[in-house]
Backbone bond lengths (Angstrom), bond angles and torsions (degrees), N, CA, C in turn:
res aa  C-N    CA-C-N  psi(-1)  N-CA   C-N-CA  omega(-1)  CA-C   N-CA-C  phi
1 X - - - 1.457 - - 1.527 108.25 -
2 X 1.332 116.13 133.54 1.461 119.29 -179.95 1.531 109.91 -101.47
3 X 1.323 114.37 147.90 1.463 120.41 -178.88 1.522 108.91 -100.66
4 X 1.330 116.24 128.05 1.464 122.66 -178.42 1.521 108.74 -117.45
5 X 1.333 115.42 135.15 1.460 120.37 -178.65 1.516 112.63 -69.13
6 X 1.335 117.26 -45.92 1.461 121.01 -176.96 1.529 110.92 -70.08
7 X 1.325 115.24 156.32 1.455 120.65 169.42 1.530 107.36 -82.58
8 X 1.316 116.62 154.95 1.460 121.83 -179.61 1.518 107.90 -118.65
9 X 1.320 116.76 133.91 1.461 120.01 176.68 1.525 108.77 -111.54
10 X 1.332 115.39 128.90 1.464 123.28 -179.10 1.520 108.79 -124.97
11 X 1.324 115.23 171.37 1.470 119.09 -176.72 1.527 113.68 -75.48
12 X 1.329 117.93 -42.28 1.456 117.94 -173.37 1.512 114.33 -150.98
13 X 1.328 115.06 -176.39 1.461 121.18 -172.06 1.516 113.69 -67.58
14 X 1.345 118.42 -30.02 1.457 119.32 179.58 1.528 110.75 -72.08
15 X 1.336 116.38 -36.44 1.469 120.43 174.24 1.531 109.08 -63.28
16 X 1.325 115.97 -44.59 1.458 121.41 -179.91 1.521 110.89 -60.89
17 X 1.312 116.99 -43.14 1.454 121.60 179.72 1.531 110.76 -61.78
18 X 1.332 116.92 -44.86 1.468 121.00 179.48 1.518 110.73 -60.97
19 X 1.338 116.99 -49.34 1.465 120.43 -178.70 1.520 112.22 -64.45
20 X 1.330 117.31 -37.55 1.465 120.13 -176.58 1.525 111.85 -66.11
21 X 1.322 117.82 -16.50 1.461 121.32 176.44 1.533 111.94 -86.59
22 X 1.347 116.33 -9.82 1.465 121.35 -174.12 1.519 112.24 -114.95
23 X 1.342 116.85 -37.19 1.462 120.41 -175.14 1.526 111.05 -126.74
24 X 1.321 113.82 151.73 1.455 121.69 172.88 1.523 106.05 -103.34
25 X 1.323 115.61 98.40 1.461 122.55 -178.78 1.521 108.10 -161.78
26 X 1.325 117.64 154.97 1.461 118.69 172.13 1.531 108.60 -65.03
27 X 1.311 116.79 130.18 1.470 121.27 -179.79 1.523 107.28 -122.73
28 X 1.321 115.95 120.50 1.462 122.33 -177.33 1.517 109.50 -113.98
29 X 1.319 116.23 150.12 1.460 121.29 -178.80 1.522 111.08 -107.65
30 X 1.332 115.75 149.71 1.463 120.89 172.23 1.519 110.83 -92.27
31 X 1.331 117.67 -13.00 1.461 123.08 -171.75 1.529 109.18 55.91
32 X 1.328 114.61 48.27 1.461 120.80 -179.27 1.515 110.11 62.51
33 X 1.324 115.19 -134.77 1.464 119.99 -179.14 1.529 112.15 -73.15
34 X 1.338 117.57 -4.38 1.457 121.25 179.52 1.519 112.88 -56.23
35 X 1.324 117.27 -28.01 1.468 121.10 -178.96 1.523 111.77 -60.15
36 X 1.316 116.47 -27.15 1.463 120.30 -175.73 1.531 112.56 -73.14
37 X 1.339 116.52 -15.73 1.466 120.30 179.51 1.520 112.52 -115.85
38 X 1.321 116.85 -3.58 1.457 121.67 -174.52 1.530 110.25 -104.97
39 X 1.322 116.04 89.10 1.472 121.76 -176.77 1.525 111.91 -62.54
40 X 1.329 117.50 -37.43 1.454 120.42 -179.37 1.526 111.31 -65.99
41 X 1.332 117.19 -42.55 1.468 120.84 178.44 1.528 109.73 -65.04
42 X 1.339 117.10 -41.28 1.459 120.52 178.51 1.527 110.57 -63.51
43 X 1.334 117.27 -40.59 1.463 120.89 176.15 1.530 110.96 -61.02
44 X 1.330 116.35 -40.07 1.461 120.20 177.28 1.529 110.30 -61.72
45 X 1.323 117.43 -45.76 1.462 120.87 179.49 1.530 111.07 -60.97
46 X 1.330 116.38 -39.67 1.469 120.11 177.84 1.526 111.49 -63.44
47 X 1.328 116.16 -42.50 1.461 120.44 -179.93 1.531 110.99 -66.09
48 X 1.317 115.84 -43.10 1.462 120.00 178.61 1.525 109.98 -63.53
49 X 1.327 116.65 -42.96 1.471 120.90 178.39 1.521 110.20 -59.89
50 X 1.324 117.38 -42.12 1.464 121.37 -179.02 1.527 111.46 -66.70
51 X 1.320 117.67 -35.48 1.466 119.97 -174.54 1.528 113.71 -86.92
52 X 1.344 118.27 -35.67 1.464 118.19 -174.90 1.522 114.62 -137.94
53 X 1.341 117.23 -3.67 1.466 120.27 -177.01 1.519 110.11 90.20
54 X 1.309 115.84 155.99 1.458 121.48 -175.13 1.523 109.47 -138.21
55 X 1.326 115.59 134.45 1.466 121.41 175.71 1.515 107.36 -107.78
56 X 1.333 116.49 120.83 1.469 120.78 176.18 1.524 107.43 -85.49
57 X 1.328 115.89 124.49 1.462 121.20 -175.80 1.530 108.40 -134.87
58 X 1.330 116.20 78.09 1.460 121.03 -178.31 1.529 110.57 -102.54
59 X 1.320 115.76 168.24 1.462 122.12 179.49 1.531 110.57 -64.85
60 X 1.344 117.54 157.70 1.461 120.90 -177.40 1.533 113.91 -85.09
61 X 1.323 116.97 22.03 1.465 119.95 -179.13 1.532 110.70 -103.98
62 X 1.316 116.05 -178.42 1.459 121.09 -177.96 1.517 113.16 -60.14
63 X 1.326 117.46 -40.98 1.466 120.81 179.71 1.529 110.31 -64.64
64 X 1.322 116.58 -42.62 1.465 120.22 177.73 1.517 111.93 -61.09
65 X 1.330 115.90 -37.84 1.462 120.83 178.70 1.525 110.88 -64.93
66 X 1.325 117.40 -42.52 1.467 121.30 179.43 1.526 110.20 -62.02
67 X 1.322 117.00 -45.46 1.463 120.99 -179.96 1.529 110.02 -64.76
68 X 1.327 117.15 -44.59 1.470 121.76 178.96 1.528 110.36 -58.33
69 X 1.336 116.42 -48.20 1.465 120.21 -178.90 1.521 112.35 -64.78
70 X 1.316 116.75 -35.78 1.462 120.01 176.86 1.535 110.00 -62.64
71 X 1.319 116.45 -47.56 1.464 119.71 179.77 1.525 111.20 -63.93
72 X 1.331 116.82 -40.19 1.468 120.40 178.79 1.528 111.09 -62.05
73 X 1.336 116.56 -30.54 1.466 119.32 -178.11 1.526 113.05 -83.29
74 X 1.323 117.89 -11.48 1.463 120.05 -174.86 1.532 114.51 -117.35
75 X 1.337 116.81 -9.14 1.467 121.04 -179.40 1.523 107.79 -121.98
76 X 1.333 118.57 136.45 1.469 120.44 -178.19 1.536 112.54 -54.64
77 X 1.323 116.13 132.53 1.463 122.79 -175.32 1.521 113.02 -59.28
78 X 1.333 117.33 -32.39 1.470 119.29 -177.88 1.526 112.38 -72.99
79 X 1.315 117.89 -6.53 1.465 122.56 178.36 1.523 112.07 -107.69
80 X 1.351 116.49 3.43 1.466 121.38 -176.31 1.518 111.76 -116.03
81 X 1.317 115.22 145.81 1.458 123.05 168.48 1.518 106.76 -127.61
82 X 1.322 116.00 151.41 1.461 121.17 -174.82 1.526 110.36 -115.34
83 X 1.320 117.32 120.40 1.461 122.37 175.19 1.523 108.34 -106.24
84 X 1.319 115.85 128.66 1.463 121.77 -178.50 1.522 110.29 -121.47
85 X 1.322 115.44 135.56 1.464 120.16 170.74 1.522 107.69 -104.62
86 X 1.331 117.44 152.62 1.459 119.97 -178.06 1.525 112.37 -72.92
87 X 1.320 115.22 164.47 1.463 120.96 172.69 1.524 107.51 -75.02
88 X 1.316 115.75 109.62 1.464 121.42 175.03 1.520 105.89 -124.39
89 X 1.315 115.77 124.03 1.458 119.81 -176.60 1.520 110.50 -87.36
90 X 1.322 114.54 140.61 1.446 121.29 -179.04 1.512 109.41 155.92
91 X 1.329 116.12 -165.13 1.461 120.52 177.58 1.519 109.60 -136.36
92 X 1.306 114.57 150.02 1.455 119.98 177.74 1.532 109.11 -70.93
93 X 1.325 116.68 152.72 1.467 121.16 -176.42 1.519 113.44 -58.57
94 X 1.312 117.55 -34.52 1.468 120.04 -176.03 1.524 112.80 -75.63
95 X 1.341 117.41 -14.22 1.462 121.27 -176.16 1.523 111.44 -96.26
96 X 1.330 115.07 151.32 1.467 119.16 177.36 1.529 111.35 -89.50
97 X 1.340 116.35 -25.67 1.469 120.93 177.14 1.527 108.79 -135.41
98 X 1.333 117.16 156.19 1.463 119.51 177.72 1.527 111.29 -64.24
99 X 1.326 115.96 163.93 1.458 121.57 175.41 1.517 110.98 -66.24
100 X 1.307 115.97 176.51 1.467 123.05 -175.55 1.532 112.91 -52.29
101 X 1.336 117.21 -42.71 1.464 120.78 -179.08 1.522 112.55 -94.42
102 X 1.332 117.49 -1.96 1.454 121.40 177.32 1.519 115.08 77.26
103 X 1.335 117.23 13.00 1.462 120.74 -177.01 1.522 111.10 -102.99
104 X 1.323 114.86 149.56 1.457 119.76 172.45 1.518 109.08 -71.59
105 X 1.318 115.38 142.48 1.455 120.34 174.37 1.517 109.62 -92.62
106 X 1.315 115.98 -173.11 1.467 121.10 179.14 1.524 109.73 -54.69
107 X 1.322 117.45 -41.48 1.467 120.54 -177.02 1.520 113.17 -62.40
108 X 1.336 117.90 -24.40 1.461 120.79 -177.47 1.517 114.41 -92.79
109 X 1.324 117.15 0.72 1.471 120.98 -177.33 1.523 111.18 -84.13
110 X 1.322 114.73 151.46 1.463 120.18 177.07 1.531 109.68 -72.82
111 X 1.323 117.08 157.42 1.467 119.37 176.59 1.534 112.39 -56.52
112 X 1.317 117.47 -36.38 1.468 120.81 -179.50 1.525 110.98 -63.60
113 X 1.317 117.44 -43.43 1.473 121.15 179.58 1.525 109.93 -66.14
114 X 1.321 117.13 -41.89 1.465 120.84 179.96 1.525 110.62 -62.77
115 X 1.319 116.63 -46.84 1.471 119.70 -179.66 1.523 111.22 -64.18
116 X 1.334 117.23 -39.32 1.465 119.64 178.91 1.526 110.13 -65.38
117 X 1.328 117.06 -40.60 1.468 120.52 178.47 1.528 110.99 -61.57
118 X 1.328 116.95 -41.04 1.461 120.81 179.08 1.529 110.92 -67.87
119 X 1.321 116.69 -40.93 1.478 119.43 176.68 1.525 110.26 -63.82
120 X 1.332 116.62 -43.92 1.467 120.62 179.28 1.525 111.90 -61.51
121 X 1.328 116.09 -31.15 1.463 120.55 179.33 1.526 112.05 -74.50
122 X 1.317 116.29 -13.31 1.458 119.72 -178.33 1.511 113.37 89.23
123 X 1.335 117.10 24.53 1.460 120.38 178.30 1.525 110.17 -56.59
124 X 1.322 115.99 142.88 1.456 121.60 177.22 1.523 107.54 -85.94
125 X 1.332 115.72 103.20 1.462 121.70 -175.08 1.526 109.23 -102.69
126 X 1.321 115.34 126.22 1.465 120.66 -179.31 1.524 110.10 -59.38
127 X 1.330 115.69 129.54 1.458 120.66 178.24 1.514 114.70 88.16
128 X 1.328 117.92 -4.16 1.465 121.11 178.08 1.520 109.01 -118.07
129 X 1.303 115.38 146.46 1.457 119.78 173.90 1.511 108.25 -111.34
130 X 1.302 115.44 137.99 1.461 120.37 -179.93 1.523 109.01 -75.07
131 X 1.321 116.11 129.56 1.462 121.47 176.48 1.516 107.86 -128.68
132 X 1.307 115.28 79.01 1.458 120.78 -177.70 1.506 110.78 -107.59
133 X 1.340 115.23 140.19 1.458 120.02 173.34 1.527 109.48 -109.89
134 X 1.306 115.89 5.19 1.466 120.10 -178.17 1.522 110.41 -80.05
135 X 1.328 115.36 177.52 1.447 119.17 172.65 1.500 116.42 111.57
136 X 1.319 119.61 8.13 1.461 119.92 -176.79 1.523 113.62 -116.98
137 X 1.314 118.74 20.74 1.463 122.56 -179.50 1.526 108.70 -95.34
138 X 1.337 116.66 132.21 1.462 121.57 -178.43 1.525 110.88 -113.83
139 X 1.330 115.72 169.95 1.463 120.22 174.90 1.526 110.74 -60.95
140 X 1.324 116.55 -36.61 1.464 120.35 178.19 1.527 111.14 -62.78
141 X 1.326 116.83 -38.47 1.472 120.06 176.15 1.520 110.46 -61.28
142 X 1.317 115.80 -39.62 1.471 120.19 179.09 1.526 110.35 -61.60
143 X 1.327 116.33 -42.25 1.467 121.09 178.98 1.528 109.85 -64.74
144 X 1.333 116.76 -49.28 1.463 121.28 -177.86 1.526 112.54 -61.13
145 X 1.331 117.23 -31.25 1.458 121.11 179.78 1.524 112.64 -89.09
146 X 1.338 116.71 2.81 1.464 120.47 177.57 1.511 114.29 79.06
147 X 1.342 117.05 14.16 1.460 120.91 -179.53 1.524 112.53 -90.00
148 X 1.309 116.24 -5.87 1.457 120.83 -179.86 1.521 109.06 -151.20
149 X 1.323 116.24 140.73 1.460 121.38 173.52 1.519 116.38 82.28
150 X 1.310 119.04 -0.17 1.461 121.57 -179.50 1.516 112.32 -109.04
151 X 1.308 115.18 167.85 1.471 120.71 -177.91 1.529 111.95 -62.01
152 X 1.324 117.78 -36.53 1.460 120.65 -178.61 1.533 112.80 -109.23
153 X 1.336 116.63 20.60 1.468 121.09 -177.92 1.529 112.42 -60.85
154 X 1.308 117.04 -40.45 1.468 119.52 -178.41 1.528 110.48 -62.49
155 X 1.322 116.96 -41.81 1.466 120.61 179.09 1.528 110.65 -66.18
156 X 1.330 117.04 -38.65 1.471 120.32 178.40 1.524 110.74 -66.47
157 X 1.334 116.40 -41.23 1.472 119.20 177.88 1.530 110.42 -63.85
158 X 1.331 116.34 -41.95 1.467 120.12 -179.43 1.528 110.39 -61.90
159 X 1.328 117.48 -41.89 1.467 121.01 179.06 1.528 110.58 -64.37
160 X 1.326 116.56 -41.13 1.462 120.88 178.96 1.525 110.56 -66.07
161 X 1.337 116.63 -43.33 1.461 120.81 178.83 1.527 110.10 -59.56
162 X 1.322 116.53 -39.70 1.462 120.22 179.25 1.528 110.31 -64.93
163 X 1.343 117.27 -43.81 1.469 121.12 178.88 1.527 111.47 -59.88
164 X 1.321 116.58 -37.62 1.466 121.58 -176.36 1.527 113.28 -92.23
165 X 1.343 116.82 4.92 1.472 121.19 -177.70 1.513 112.46 56.47
166 X 1.329 116.08 43.45 1.461 121.37 176.22 1.523 108.67 -102.31
167 X 1.322 117.96 152.72 1.463 119.77 -179.11 1.527 112.32 -65.71
168 X 1.313 115.22 151.80 1.463 121.86 -179.55 1.526 111.40 -65.12
169 X 1.324 116.85 -38.07 1.468 121.43 -176.05 1.521 111.38 -79.81
170 X 1.314 116.94 75.66 1.470 120.72 175.90 1.515 108.18 -136.39
171 X 1.318 116.03 133.91 1.459 120.15 174.25 1.532 108.08 -73.75
172 X 1.324 116.14 170.11 1.469 119.94 176.24 1.519 110.99 -58.75
173 X 1.336 116.82 -41.31 1.469 120.35 -179.73 1.524 111.58 -66.54
174 X 1.341 116.96 -39.37 1.466 120.10 178.39 1.530 110.02 -66.70
175 X 1.328 116.23 -38.98 1.461 119.60 177.34 1.526 110.38 -63.66
176 X 1.319 117.15 -43.46 1.460 121.20 178.54 1.528 110.18 -58.39
177 X 1.315 116.61 -44.78 1.466 120.40 178.64 1.526 110.56 -61.16
178 X 1.330 116.92 -45.34 1.463 120.73 -179.79 1.529 110.91 -64.03
179 X 1.330 117.09 -42.55 1.463 120.31 178.55 1.519 110.96 -58.81
180 X 1.324 116.60 -41.88 1.461 120.34 -179.65 1.524 112.84 -68.86
181 X 1.318 117.09 -18.10 1.456 120.73 174.39 1.522 111.58 -85.56
182 X 1.331 116.56 -27.28 1.459 120.70 -169.28 1.522 115.68 -103.59
183 X 1.335 117.63 -41.30 1.463 120.19 -171.84 1.520 110.56 -138.69
184 X 1.323 115.71 169.43 1.456 119.72 175.37 1.531 109.26 -102.36
185 X 1.323 116.39 175.95 1.463 121.78 -175.31 1.521 111.80 -62.99
186 X 1.324 117.84 -41.11 1.468 119.98 -179.79 1.528 111.17 -62.63
187 X 1.324 116.58 -41.22 1.462 120.22 178.17 1.519 110.16 -64.17
188 X 1.334 116.75 -42.89 1.462 120.54 178.25 1.527 110.30 -59.93
189 X 1.329 116.40 -46.87 1.469 119.85 179.37 1.529 111.03 -57.23
190 X 1.324 116.79 -46.10 1.463 119.17 -178.48 1.524 111.12 -65.76
191 X 1.319 117.90 -34.76 1.469 120.23 179.18 1.530 110.47 -68.45
192 X 1.325 116.92 -42.72 1.468 120.55 -178.35 1.527 110.37 -71.38
193 X 1.332 117.75 -42.14 1.467 120.94 178.37 1.506 109.62 -64.53
194 X 1.329 117.84 -43.63 1.465 121.66 177.38 1.515 111.96 -60.45
195 X 1.323 115.71 -36.37 1.460 121.72 178.29 1.528 110.30 -65.79
196 X 1.328 117.12 -40.12 1.456 120.97 -179.58 1.517 112.50 -71.46
197 X 1.339 117.34 -20.77 1.462 120.91 179.02 1.512 112.22 -81.00
198 X 1.367 116.96 -17.46 1.462 120.61 -176.30 1.510 112.11 -64.46
């Protein structure tokens, strides 16, 4: 079990249960969309974010995106980190049918995927030092590489997201943030150029 300094916010109790078996960190729930009406819970998340930082770790579906965006709009960005799991289709063991979009949520991910998502988010892990070369990609780079502002930009972003195992439901800004956590500009250029050669 790895110890993480930041608190982690998830959608529900099954996500919390899965994470609590993998990481030693405070894990808080949004109770799905309940966070949008629960001022006291939101105040708690703000206080926790201010004191130790907060990692948003929602499902890769539309509902997870709405909750993530709500939290991003109400908590200072410098106190937030974003953990993303890839789009993997299937159903969790406890369910009889897949979710609405057919994707696994946080609770259905393997420990390896969860830990990689937390590392990619920049989680402060006890005993590990961060060695990232990422962080130099700008919106202008996205435009120049055809990932934003072009007729086929959405298709190019979708192909890149698939290569990087990122969820489909990401805005251009969310993708830019994720890219800056994962890769550097030269790597991005080679991935996009390689994609255009296919």
